[in-house]
N, C-alpha and C positions, 0 to 999 in steps of 0.2 A: 568383465563388463559385458553386458548383453548387446545383441545387435542393435536394439532400440537405443540403448545408451550411447553406443558408438556413433550411430547415425545422428543423434541429437547433438552430441559434442562436436562432431564434424561440421554440422550445419551452422552451429553458433560460431565456430572459428572461421568458417568460410565467409560469413557476412560481416565480420568485425570491421573491416576497412570502411564500410559504408555508414557507420554510426555517426550521428550528429549530436553532440552533447547538448542537453537542455539548457545549459548555461548560456548558450548563444541565442536563446529566445528573446525576441525584441519586445520591449514594453512601450506602450504608447505614452505620449506626453499628456500632462493634465490628469484629470480625474479618470481613472481607468475602469472600463466596462469589462469586468472579469466574470467569465463562466467557469466555476470550479466544480469539477465532478470527482466523486469518490467511487471507485469500483473495487469489489471484493466479495466476501461471503458474509457469514453471520456476524463476525466480529465487526466488520465495517457497518453492517446494518444496525448494530447495537443491540442484538438479541439478548434478552435477560436483564436489561437495565430498567429498573422500576421507574426511573425518571424519563425514559424514552429518548434519551439524548445520545447514549453511546459516546465513544471517543470523538466521532465525527461532529456531533452536535456541539460538544464542548470546544473543539478546535474552531469551528465556524464562529461560535459566539465570541471568541477571543480574536477573531480576524477582522472584525468590523473596524473600518478606518476611514477617516475623512477623504483620503485619496482614492478610495475604492468604491465603485458601484458594483457590489458583489452579489452574484446569484450562485448559490451552492446547491448541489444535488447529490443525495446519497443513493447510489445505485448498487448497494450491497444486496446480494441474493443468497439466502441461507442455503448451505450445502454446495455452493458452487466451487469448482476446481479452477486451477489456473487455465486449463483448456476451455472451460466454460466462459471465464472472463475474457480470454483471448478471442473467443468466437463472437461475443456480444458487445464488447466495449465500444467499438467503433460506431455501430448503428445507434446505440443508446445515448452516447454522448453527443453525437451529431445533432440529435433533436434538441438537446439542451444548449448547444453552442450557436444556434441560428441567431444571427445579428449581434453576437458578442464579438468584441474586437480583440479580446485576449482569452485564450483557451488554456486552462490548467487542469491537469489530471493527477489524482492521487491513487496509487495502486497498492493493494494489500491482499496478497494471495498466498496459498501454500498449505494451510492446515488440512484442508480436505484432500489435497494431493497425497499426503502421508496416510490419511485414513483410508483412501481408496486404492493405495498401492501404486500410484504413479511414480515412476523412477525419478531419482534425483536429477539425472541429466535431462529428462523430458520436462520436468517441472522448471528447471533452469532455462531451458530453451523457450518454453511458453512465456515466461516472464521477459526474456530477452526480446522475443518477437513483439510483445506489447510495447516495450520501451522503444524499440527501434522504429516501429511504425509511427508511434506518437512523435518522437523527436524529429524524425525526418519530415514530418508534416507540420512542423512549427508549433507543436504542443509542448508546453513545459510540463515535466513529469517529476513526481516526488513519490518515493516508495517507503511504506511502513512495514516493518518486518514482523515475524511471528512471535507470539507470546508462549511462555512455557506451560507445560501441563502438570497436573497433580500426579499423573501416572508417570513415575520416574523412568520407566523403561521406554517411554516415548521421547523423552527429552534429548537423548543423543541424536535421534533422527531429526527432531525439530532444530536442534543446534546446527547440524550439518546442512540442512536446507537453508537456515538463516545465514550461515556463512557463505553458501553458494549464491544466495540472493545479493548479499553485500558485495560479492565479487562481480556479479553481473552489473550491478549499478556503478561500482567503481570504474569498471572498464569503459562505461559510457558517460561518466561525469554526471550521473543522476544522484540526487540526494537520497540517502538511505538512513532510516532510523532503526537502530538495533533495540528491539523491545525484549529480546530473550535474555541477554546478559544482565540487565538491571533488575529483571523481575524474577529470575529463576529461584532466587533465595529470599525474595522480598516478603516479609511477614504479612504485610497488609494485602498484597496480591494473593498469597496462598490462602489466607483466611477468607477473603472475599469469594474466591472461586470455590473453596470448600463449602461455603455456606449457600452456594447457588443450587437450584433444583437439579441441574444436570452435572454439576461439578466439572464443567468444561468452560462455560462462559462466565465472565465476572458479573458483578452487580455494579452499583453506582461507584463504589470506591475503586474497583479495578479499572473501569473505563476511564475514570479520572486520572489514574496513573498513566495509562496509555496516552491520553491527551497531553499530560504534562511532558512526557518524553517527546512527543511530536513537537510541541510548542517550544521546547528548549533544545532542540537539535536541528537548527537551521531553518525552521519554518518561516520566520519573518524575513530572513535573507532570501529564501526561495520566492516568497510572495513579494519581495522587494517593497516592504513597508517598514517604517520606523516603529519601535515599540512604544 
């Protein structure tokens, strides 16, 4: 383990007793005024979807509910790393949460960490810092994991980071959606990514699959709405 990895792991362990699970987030009575922010990179932004919806737009469209006065914001930035998201999420979401009585944050990071050589421990710590700062500030958090690549040599690294992210979330009581395991051998996912111009980002079908996984893995429970 490198010095950077050792320091990152030690920092995460040191702060663990201060974590506040997002499950303790208080929900207002009556029709709820919810500000829902999504932070991440190009997958969050929905890059490559000819419908312009991505998984975020599809999830938001299925989250409309009589009990919610919902305002949703997609804050995905193409090429962003977990460090970039960590640096900007607070200032960008603060603008969207002005006058909202309920603040909810969806985080999806990590693919660009692998591409740019960020260590597993550092990537894990960056996610942990985002979750910790949010949950200790009374913000409910939900995490969407990494999707598999067509480049099979990348998939062990993606899987390792996905498992690390799942562990980070489990330690904090934060909901986490595993997108890697269901999609790594999924024929429709593979064909959709293979047909895309960059063979990295999916098209309409692939983003639909991610949205399905989100919606069927604790989303309504986290949003505290009935289906």
